[in-house]
C-alpha positions as CSV (number, residue, x, y, z in Angstrom):
1,M,30.3,20.7,1.8
2,T,31.7,19.7,-1.6
3,A,35.2,20.3,-2.8
4,R,33.9,22.6,-5.5
5,H,32.2,24.8,-2.9
6,L,35.5,25.1,-1.0
7,G,37.2,26.0,-4.3
8,R,34.7,28.7,-5.0
9,Y,35.2,30.1,-1.5
10,F,39.0,30.1,-1.5
11,K,39.2,31.3,-5.2
12,T,40.9,28.1,-6.4
13,D,40.1,25.4,-9.0
14,G,37.4,23.2,-7.4
15,N,38.0,20.3,-9.9
16,N,41.7,20.1,-8.9
17,L,40.8,20.3,-5.2
18,E,38.2,17.5,-5.7
19,R,40.8,15.3,-7.4
20,A,43.4,16.1,-4.8
21,Y,41.0,15.2,-2.0
22,K,39.9,11.9,-3.7
23,H,43.3,10.6,-4.7
24,H,45.7,12.0,-1.9
25,L,43.8,13.4,1.1
26,S,40.8,11.1,1.7
27,G,42.6,7.8,1.9
28,F,40.3,6.3,-0.8
29,E,43.3,4.8,-2.8
30,G,44.3,2.6,0.2
31,W,40.8,1.5,1.0
32,D,40.6,-2.3,1.3
33,Q,37.1,-2.4,-0.2
34,K,37.8,-0.2,-3.3
35,E,37.9,-3.1,-5.8
36,H,34.3,-4.2,-5.1
37,A,32.8,-1.0,-3.9
38,Q,31.0,-0.6,-7.3
39,D,28.9,-3.6,-6.3
40,W,29.0,-3.9,-2.5
41,I,30.6,-2.9,0.8
42,L,30.6,-5.0,4.0
43,L,31.5,-3.9,7.5
44,A,31.2,-7.0,9.7
45,E,32.2,-5.2,12.9
46,N,29.0,-3.2,12.7
47,F,26.7,-6.2,13.1
48,G,24.8,-6.1,16.4
49,E,21.8,-7.4,18.3
50,K,19.1,-5.2,16.6
51,M,19.4,-4.6,12.9
52,S,17.3,-3.0,10.1
53,I,17.1,-3.7,6.4
54,D,15.9,-1.2,3.8
55,E,16.6,-0.1,0.2
56,T,17.5,3.2,-1.5
57,M,18.2,4.4,-5.0
58,L,21.8,5.2,-6.1
59,C,23.0,5.6,-9.7
60,D,19.7,4.3,-11.1
61,D,20.0,1.1,-9.1
62,L,18.3,-0.1,-5.9
63,V,20.8,-0.6,-3.1
64,T,20.0,-2.9,-0.1
65,I,21.1,-1.2,3.1
66,F,21.7,-3.3,6.2
67,S,22.1,-1.1,9.4
68,N,22.7,-1.4,13.1
69,K,20.2,0.4,15.4
70,A,22.8,0.9,18.1
71,G,24.7,3.3,15.8
72,K,21.9,5.9,16.1
73,G,22.5,7.1,12.6
74,K,26.2,7.9,13.2
75,H,29.5,5.9,13.2
76,G,28.8,2.2,13.5
77,T,25.4,2.3,11.8
78,L,26.1,1.0,8.3
79,A,26.8,-2.7,8.2
80,A,26.4,-3.5,4.5
81,A,25.4,-1.8,1.2
82,I,24.7,-4.1,-1.7
83,V,23.7,-3.0,-5.2
84,G,20.5,-4.9,-6.2
85,T,17.7,-6.5,-4.3
86,A,17.9,-10.0,-5.8
87,V,18.0,-12.6,-3.0
88,E,20.9,-14.6,-4.4
89,D,23.1,-11.5,-4.9
90,V,22.5,-10.1,-1.4
91,L,22.9,-13.5,0.3
92,K,26.2,-14.1,-1.5
93,I,27.7,-11.0,0.2
94,L,26.0,-11.4,3.7
95,L,27.1,-15.0,4.0
96,Q,30.7,-13.9,3.8
97,V,30.3,-12.6,7.3
98,P,31.5,-15.4,9.8
99,E,28.6,-17.2,11.4
100,E,29.7,-16.3,15.0
101,I,29.3,-12.6,14.0
102,R,26.0,-13.2,12.3
103,R,24.9,-15.0,15.5
104,R,24.9,-11.6,17.3
105,V,21.8,-10.6,15.4
106,E,18.7,-11.3,17.5
107,E,16.1,-9.0,15.8
108,V,15.7,-7.5,12.3
109,T,13.0,-4.9,11.4
110,M,11.8,-4.5,7.8
111,D,8.9,-3.6,5.6
112,F,6.6,-6.0,3.6
113,S,9.2,-6.8,1.0
114,D,9.2,-10.6,0.2
115,S,12.8,-10.5,-1.1
116,M,14.0,-8.9,2.2
117,Y,12.1,-11.5,4.2
118,S,13.7,-14.3,2.2
119,I,17.2,-12.7,2.7
120,I,16.8,-12.5,6.5
121,R,15.3,-16.0,6.8
122,Q,18.3,-17.5,5.1
123,A,21.1,-15.3,6.4
124,F,19.8,-15.1,10.0
125,P,17.4,-18.0,10.5
126,W,17.5,-17.6,14.3
127,A,16.6,-13.9,14.3
128,T,13.2,-12.5,15.1
129,I,11.7,-10.6,12.2
130,V,9.6,-7.6,13.1
131,I,7.4,-5.9,10.4
132,D,7.0,-2.2,11.1
133,C,3.5,-1.2,12.1
134,F,3.9,2.1,10.3
135,H,4.2,0.3,7.0
136,L,0.9,-1.5,7.8
137,M,-0.8,1.8,8.6
138,K,0.5,3.2,5.4
139,L,-1.2,0.4,3.5
140,C,-4.5,1.3,5.3
141,G,-3.9,5.0,4.4
142,D,-3.4,4.0,0.8
143,G,-6.6,2.1,0.9
144,L,-8.6,5.1,2.2
145,G,-6.9,7.3,-0.4
146,E,-7.9,4.9,-3.1
147,M,-11.5,5.0,-1.9
148,R,-11.5,8.8,-1.8
149,M,-10.1,9.0,-5.3
150,K,-12.7,6.6,-6.6
151,L,-15.5,8.7,-5.1
152,K,-13.8,11.9,-6.5
153,R,-13.7,10.5,-10.0
154,S,-17.3,9.5,-9.7
155,A,-18.2,13.0,-8.5
156,V,-16.3,14.6,-11.4
157,A,-18.1,12.3,-13.9
158,E,-21.5,13.2,-12.3
159,V,-20.7,17.0,-12.5
160,K,-19.8,16.6,-16.2
161,R,-23.0,14.6,-16.8
162,Q,-25.0,17.4,-15.1
163,E,-23.2,20.0,-17.2
164,R,-24.1,18.1,-20.4
165,E,-27.7,17.9,-19.3
166,F,-27.7,21.7,-18.5
167,K,-26.3,22.6,-21.9
168,K,-28.8,20.3,-23.6
169,K,-31.7,21.8,-21.7
170,Q,-30.3,25.3,-22.5
171,A,-30.2,24.6,-26.2
172,A,-33.8,23.2,-26.1
173,N,-35.1,26.3,-24.3
174,A,-33.3,28.6,-26.8
175,K,-35.0,26.7,-29.7
176,A,-38.4,26.9,-28.0
177,R,-38.0,30.6,-27.4
178,K,-37.0,31.2,-31.0
179,K,-40.1,29.3,-32.2
180,Y,-42.3,31.2,-29.8
181,A,-40.9,34.5,-31.0
182,E,-41.8,33.7,-34.6
183,T,-45.5,33.3,-33.8
184,H,-46.0,35.8,-30.9
185,K,-45.2,39.5,-31.0
186,P,-43.8,40.9,-27.7
187,K,-46.3,42.8,-25.7
188,K,-45.5,46.3,-24.7
189,S,-46.9,48.7,-22.1
190,K,-48.2,52.2,-22.8
191,N,-44.8,53.8,-22.1
192,G,-43.1,51.4,-24.6
193,K,-41.5,49.0,-22.1
194,R,-41.6,45.3,-22.8
195,L,-44.0,43.2,-20.6
196,G,-43.4,39.8,-19.1
197,R,-40.3,38.2,-17.5
198,P,-36.9,39.4,-18.7
199,P,-35.3,37.0,-21.2
200,K,-32.7,34.6,-19.9
201,R,-29.0,34.9,-20.9
202,K,-28.1,32.7,-23.8
203,N,-24.6,32.0,-22.3
204,Q,-25.8,31.2,-18.8
205,R,-23.0,29.5,-16.9
206,F,-23.5,26.0,-15.3
207,T,-23.0,26.0,-11.6
208,P,-22.5,22.6,-9.9
209,P,-24.5,21.8,-6.8
210,K,-22.8,22.9,-3.6
211,I,-22.8,21.7,0.0
212,E,-23.1,24.0,2.9
213,I,-20.6,23.7,5.8
214,V,-20.7,25.7,9.0
215,V,-17.2,26.4,10.5
216,N,-17.0,28.5,13.7
217,G,-20.4,29.9,13.0
218,K,-19.6,30.9,9.4
219,K,-21.3,29.3,6.5
220,K,-19.2,28.1,3.6
221,T,-20.1,26.3,0.4
222,E,-18.1,23.8,-1.7
223,T,-18.8,21.2,-4.3
224,K,-18.5,17.5,-3.6
225,V,-15.3,17.3,-5.6
226,E,-13.8,20.1,-3.5
227,L,-14.9,18.3,-0.3
228,L,-13.2,15.1,-1.4
229,T,-10.1,17.1,-2.2
230,H,-10.0,18.8,1.2
231,V,-10.5,15.6,3.3
232,R,-7.3,14.0,1.9
233,Y,-5.2,14.8,5.1
234,P,-8.0,14.4,7.8
235,L,-8.6,10.9,6.5
236,M,-5.0,9.9,7.6
237,K,-5.3,11.5,11.1
238,S,-6.9,10.5,14.3
239,R,-10.1,12.3,15.3
240,E,-8.4,14.1,18.1
241,K,-6.0,15.7,15.7
242,W,-8.8,17.2,13.5
243,T,-9.3,21.0,13.4
244,E,-12.8,22.5,13.6
245,R,-13.0,22.7,9.8
246,H,-11.8,19.1,9.4
247,K,-14.6,17.9,11.8
248,Q,-17.3,19.7,9.8
249,E,-16.0,18.4,6.5
250,M,-15.7,14.9,7.7
251,E,-19.1,14.9,9.2
252,V,-20.6,16.0,5.9
253,L,-18.5,13.4,4.0
254,F,-19.7,10.6,6.3
255,K,-23.3,11.6,5.8
256,L,-22.9,11.5,2.0
257,E,-20.7,8.3,2.0
258,P,-21.4,6.0,5.0
259,K,-19.0,3.4,3.6
260,M,-16.2,5.8,3.9
261,E,-17.0,6.3,7.6
262,L,-17.0,2.6,8.1
263,A,-13.6,2.3,6.5
264,Y,-12.2,5.2,8.5
265,N,-13.5,3.6,11.8
266,L,-11.9,0.3,10.9
267,V,-8.5,1.9,10.2
268,H,-8.8,3.9,13.4
269,R,-9.5,0.7,15.4
270,L,-6.3,-0.9,13.9
271,R,-4.3,2.2,14.8
272,S,-5.6,2.0,18.4
273,I,-4.5,-1.7,18.6
274,F,-1.0,-0.8,17.7
275,K,-1.0,2.2,20.2
276,S,-2.1,-0.1,23.0
277,E,0.5,-1.4,25.5
278,I,-0.4,-5.1,25.1
279,T,1.4,-8.4,24.6
280,P,1.4,-10.4,21.3
281,E,-1.0,-12.9,23.0
282,E,-3.4,-10.1,23.8
283,A,-3.0,-8.5,20.4
284,K,-3.8,-11.6,18.4
285,P,-7.5,-11.9,19.2
286,K,-8.0,-8.2,18.6
287,L,-6.4,-8.5,15.2
288,D,-8.5,-11.6,14.4
289,E,-11.6,-9.7,15.3
290,W,-10.6,-6.7,13.2
291,C,-10.0,-9.0,10.2
292,K,-13.4,-10.6,10.6
293,D,-15.1,-7.1,10.7
294,V,-13.2,-6.1,7.6
295,G,-14.4,-9.2,5.8
296,K,-18.0,-8.4,6.8
297,S,-17.6,-4.8,5.5
298,L,-16.8,-6.0,2.0
299,I,-14.5,-3.0,1.5
300,R,-12.1,-4.2,-1.2
301,E,-9.3,-1.7,-0.3
302,L,-9.2,-3.0,3.3
303,I,-9.6,-6.6,2.5
304,S,-6.2,-6.5,0.8
305,V,-4.7,-5.1,4.1
306,R,-6.4,-8.0,6.0
307,D,-4.9,-10.5,3.6
308,T,-1.4,-9.0,4.2
309,I,-1.9,-9.2,8.0
310,R,-2.9,-12.9,7.8
311,Q,0.0,-13.7,5.6
312,K,2.6,-12.0,7.9
313,E,0.8,-12.3,11.2
314,T,3.7,-13.7,13.3
315,E,6.1,-10.9,12.1
316,I,3.4,-8.2,12.8
317,L,2.7,-9.6,16.3
318,N,6.4,-9.5,17.0
319,Y,6.1,-5.7,17.1
320,F,4.2,-6.0,20.4
321,T,7.2,-7.7,22.1
322,G,9.6,-4.8,22.0
323,R,7.7,-2.3,19.9
324,S,10.6,-2.1,17.5
325,T,10.2,-0.1,14.2
326,N,12.1,0.5,11.0
327,A,12.5,4.2,11.8
328,S,16.3,4.0,12.2
329,A,16.6,2.5,8.7
330,E,14.3,5.1,7.2
331,S,16.3,7.8,9.0
332,L,19.6,6.5,7.6
333,N,18.0,6.3,4.1
334,S,16.9,9.9,4.5
335,K,20.5,11.0,5.5
336,I,22.0,9.1,2.5
337,K,19.5,10.9,0.2
338,G,20.4,14.2,1.7
339,F,24.1,13.6,1.2
340,R,23.4,12.5,-2.4
341,A,21.5,15.8,-3.0
342,Q,24.3,17.8,-1.5
343,L,26.7,16.3,-4.1
344,R,24.2,16.9,-6.9
345,G,23.9,13.2,-7.5
346,V,26.3,10.2,-7.5
347,H,28.8,10.3,-10.3
348,D,31.4,8.0,-8.8
349,L,29.7,5.2,-6.9
350,P,32.9,3.6,-5.3
351,F,34.0,6.9,-3.9
352,F,30.5,7.7,-2.7
353,M,30.4,4.3,-0.9
354,Y,33.8,5.1,0.7
355,R,32.4,8.4,2.0
356,L,29.3,6.6,3.4
357,T,31.7,4.3,5.2
358,M,33.6,7.2,6.7
359,I,30.4,8.9,7.9
360,F,28.2,6.0,8.9
361,G,30.6,3.0,9.0
């Protein structure tokens, strides 16, 4: 709760209450890190065996957050917050921590950031780096999404082409009917009614071709563009999590686009590897086999994922040792964003850093 909220509740000036809290009640003025809090804060006592590194946005700047998993998102979690992501700037601060304290760190989880990798390698060369499998699966999901959007754009272009052809044909038919009417008088029956087929509407609307889908015994129709829109979420899920509608839509999609089915099956195989309770030695041949199959598939969106795996293979395989993830860092990141939203943004970065230290330090 902000000081202004309290001021509104107790019918007092919220601005005065905020200033009084900051300068007199909070202890901010006597904080030993106040001078450099605009650029960085460092809590060496919070360094532990298992750490995480991530980044968040504060005051239009990226801030590198170093956190301790043992803190469980509470006191003792935040170890360092450094404005910027440049390797030199972050290392300059982290290396201020005595080596005997840095030696406590045995494992660091992170995403695929090259700058973070370089920071950990230089500040904690003895530590094991673990790349989160969820970030790898996100890359696969992005690849499937890119394939889906490419097919959707192609389907939209095809519908527009068909509409142009329809309008062109409609204009030609109207011209032919007009010419025919000039040379042929309409025939009428004895009671005065016009004979022959009824004339077509001049403003007949174009209807794109539709696909029939049967869900729970009920027939439904949708265009290919609509189908590619609806399968956005089922593509990211395992087959066992699909609803009946998802199953029917995906079955139709895979019949229309076999390459999409191949890509989905490859991503599902990779997900199954990470879900398996296996050792790094057992996981390596499975990943190698998966990479070979991706190369044979010639799917560009997954080949980029394969190249990433080969580049960071050791760090990805480290996941199978203790199955550590970067979830704690993402959770802390989410809490910081929630706190920032509660304050309607960060207007005073040093004081915000102080409050982070009080909550998570």
